[in-house]
N, C-alpha and C positions, 0 to 999 in steps of 0.2 A: 330640258326644252323650256323656253320662256312660255308664259302663260298666253301671250299673243300667237306662237308658234302652234302650240297645244290646240289653242281654240280653232287654228284655221285647220289644222290636221283633221279634227274631229268633224268639221263641216265638209272638209273634202272626201272622207270617208262616207259620211251619210249621202253626199251628191252620187258618188260613185255606186254604191249599193242601190239607191233610187233609180238609177238610169239603168241599171241592169235587169232591176224588177224581181230580185232575189231576195228570200230571208233567209233566217239563219237555219230553218228546218229543211233545206232543201237538198242538202249535201251528205246527209248522215252524219249527227253530230256526236256519234261515239268515235269517229275516227280522229287521228292525230297524225302529225308528222314533227319531226325535230330538224329545225333549220339551223346551220351553222353559218351566222351572218358575219362577213368582214365589210359590209357596207356601212353606211351611216346609219345608227339607230334610229334616228327620226324618220328617215325616207322609209327604211324597211318596217318600223312599227306601223306606217300609215298602210302601206302594202298589205301586212298582215291582217291589220284589223279589218281592212275592205273585204279581203279574202276570206276571212272566218266568218263574217256576217253574210257573205254570197253564198257559201257553201256548207256552213257548219262544221267545217274541218278544223281542229285546233291544232296552232302552230305554237310549238316549245321552242323558242329563239334562245339561241347561244350566241352573244355578241363578243367579238374580239377584234383585233387589228388582221386585217385580210391576211399578211403572211403568217401571223399566228394560227388562224383558222385553218389555212392548207396545211401548214406544219403537223398540227394536232391530227387531221385527217390522214396523213402519211404515217405518223405513228400508229394510229389506231388500225390503219388498214382496213381490211374486209369486216372488222369487228366493230367499225364506227356504227355509233348509235344514230348518226346524221343521217336523215333521207335527202336533204337538200343543201346545197351549199351556195352561198352568194358572195363573191368577191369584187372589190374594188377595181381590181386590174387583171387583163387576160393572163399574163404568165402564171399566176398561181392556178388557174383552171387548166392551163396546157400542161403544168406538171402533174396535176392529179390525173390528167388524161394519159401522159406518157407512162404513169403507172398503173394503168389499166382500172382505174378507181371510180370512173364515171360511166353511167349509161348511156347507150344510145338514145336519142332523142328523135321522135317522130318528124316527118318532114312538114306536117302542119304547125309545128312549133318552130321548127328552123327556118320555115320561108317567110316569117314575119319580119326577119331582120335581114339586111343585105350580107352576101358572103364575108366581104372583108370585116364583118363584126361578130362572127361565130366561127366555131371550131369546123375546119375543113373535114374533119372526120365524123361531125355531128354529135360531140359528144358534150357540148356546153352552147350557150347561146347568149349574145349580149342584149343587155337590158336598158343601157344608159351610157351616155358619152360626155366625156369631159375634153377639152382642148387645152393643152400645156401653152403656157403664155409668160410674159413678164409683167410683174405689178411693179411700178415706178413712180418715183416722186417728181414732178414735173419742175418742183423749184431745185432739185439737185442734178438733173438730167432733163433738158428738153426733149421733146418727141421727135424731134429733127435729128437729133444726135444718138438717137437709140440704133442698137445694131440690126443689122439687115438678115443676119444669121445668127443661131446660138453659138456657133463655133467662135464668132468674135469675141465672146466674154473670156476666151482665154488670153487675149491680147493684153498686153502691159496697162494700157490706159484703163483698164477696170479694174486694177489692184484695189482691194479695200471697197469697193463699190458694188459688190454682188452678194447676196444673200442666197444660201440654197439649205435644203435639208436631206442630205445624202442618206438618212437613215429612214425618211419617209418612204412608205411603199409606192408613191406616186413618183418617185425619183428614177428607179430601174427602167421602167419603160421609156423614158426620155434618152437614157443612154443606149439601151436596146435600139431604138430608133437611130440613133448616131453610128451605131455599129452597122446596121443594116444598109444605110445610105453610104457611109464613106469608109467603112471598114474598120478592123480592130486596131491598125496602127494608128490611125488618123484620130481615131475615139481616144485612145490612150493619151496620145498628146494633149487633146482637148481638155480631158480630166485633169492632167497634169498641170495644164495652165489655169484652169476653174479652183484647184486646190490652193494656187499661189494666190489668186485674186478674190476668193469668196469668203465670208464669214458664214459658218453653219449653224443652224437653229434645229431645235427639236422635231419641228414639223411643218408642213407649209401654212398653216395657221400662223404660226409663230414668225414665219418670213413675210408674211401678209402685212401681220401687224407693226413688225419692225419697220418696213417700208413706209406704210401709212403715217407712222409717228416721227419719220425723219431720220431715223436710226442709220439708214443705209439708202444707196440711191435706188438700187433695184432688186427683184428678187424672181427666181424661177419658181413657178406655181402652176397648178391647174387653175383654168379660169374661175370656178366656182367658189374658191376660197375668196375671193374678192368681193364677189355679190353677197355672200353669206356675212362677211364683216359689216358690209353697207347695212345689211337688213339689221344686224346686231346694234350699230352704233349711231345709225341715222347718216343719210345723204351729206349733211351738213360737217359731219366729222371726217368726212373721208377726204383725205389731202394727197391720195394717190390715184392711179389709173391706170387701165389694163392695155397691154400692148400684145397685138400677135404678129408672130414672124411673117412676111410677105413671102410671095413666089413659091409656096409649097415647101418651105424650109421646116426640118424634122424639129426645130424648136417650138413647134406649134402642132406636134402630132396628135392625132385622137387617140385617147386611152378609152379603154372598153370595160365598163363593169359588165360581169356576165353571172350567169346562173346555171346550176346542173343539177342533175339526179344522180346521187351515188350508186354503183352498181350493186352494193350490198343493201340497198334500202329494202325494208321487208313491207312496205307500204307505197309500193312503185307507182299505182294509180294516184293515189291521193297527192303523191309527190309532183308527178307530172301535171296534174290539175293547177298546182301551184304555180308551176313553170308557164304553163299556158296562161294563167291569169296575168303574170308578171309581163310577159310579152305581148298579151292581148290588149286590145284598146282601152279598156278600163284602167288596167294596171299602168299603161304608158301614159294615159292622161294624167293620173296622179303623180307621176314622176314629172310630168310636164308643168302641171300647176302647183306642186308642193314647192318647199322654201329650200330645196337642196340644191337648185339652179344647175342640174344636170339636164343634156338633151336627151328626149326619147330615142332610142335605138330604132324603134319602128318609124318607117317613112310615113308623112302624111300627118304626124300628130304635131301639131305646133308645140313650140317649147314656152316655156314661162316668159310672159310679155317682158320681164325686165332684161332678157337675154336680147342679143342681135340675132335674127334667124341664122340658124346653123349654115345655110347655103351661101351667106354673106360674110362669114367668119373665115378669115384667112386660116387655114390648116392643112395639114399633111395627113394622107390616110396610108398607113403602112399594115399590110394585111397581118392579121394576128399570128398566123402561119409564120411570118418572117420575123415578127418579134420574137417568137419562141417562149421557152419557159423561163427567160430571164436570168440564167444561169451564167452566161457569157457577161452580162451587163453587172452582175453582182461579184463576179470574180474579178472584173476591170476595176470596179469601185472599191473593192479591197485591195487589190495589187497596186493602185495609185495612191493608197493612204487616205483616202477620203474618210474612211470609216476603221 
């Protein structure tokens, strides 16, 4: 984290603690929980710091990629030392839910977030939202010529002009949304065309940077990578722009980052307090005002002022139950040779 980001995070944490009127001695300082974190560490660190100051409950955090975190919990099973898990996308939580590894959350937590952004069985809850989009270089492709649907990127005219990161954990939910909307066969045809047309990068940060420096015309990303790059390099160094697919096209599907308590947690009450904090007003305001540029999952909490209002951002909402555990998407990505 840069010094500027670190300073702002400290200020935000102090603001939240002051607003809640709680000090470090209010929650039983001897308690602790283990958090397996697949979210961006900067965002999670700000949430953890504020929670610890508010409750006195220590949070021991283990950071890794979202898919890595979920895989580790699957391997550990009911012997996992984790009490809470945070993931970037919903399929990881759905997978853990299907294996019976997540605890039931109370309605007081679940009701904070719309039904489309939480487990239909009540085993996890959304905390933050991102919208998939295109980052594009206006010098290489005018906005008026951008595709109206993500399926159009399989057309021959886009050969060599598209950047993707099929190994990034943010890519499978887009594929899952295409499968849900158009079916397996059409999704496979789309991925085959994308393979012919696209250049692959390690992650969506690399996709964003490649487009911004003019190496490729456009790329599939989640919106926040563009805002984070702009914060890092400055507005004058941004030579790219964001584009959201219109008319509810699943190219701009809403991706849900979520949080859950493990069924094997030995510190259930403290773990639930952490989840309650994350989806409560204090945690959601930290998400909104921080520099991760995600939308709060809780309605009524304004997003970071750098972002367009969520209601005015073109997007498609696919209920998390229909996105599933991501296995169909992962299989299709593999079968079409993208990875």
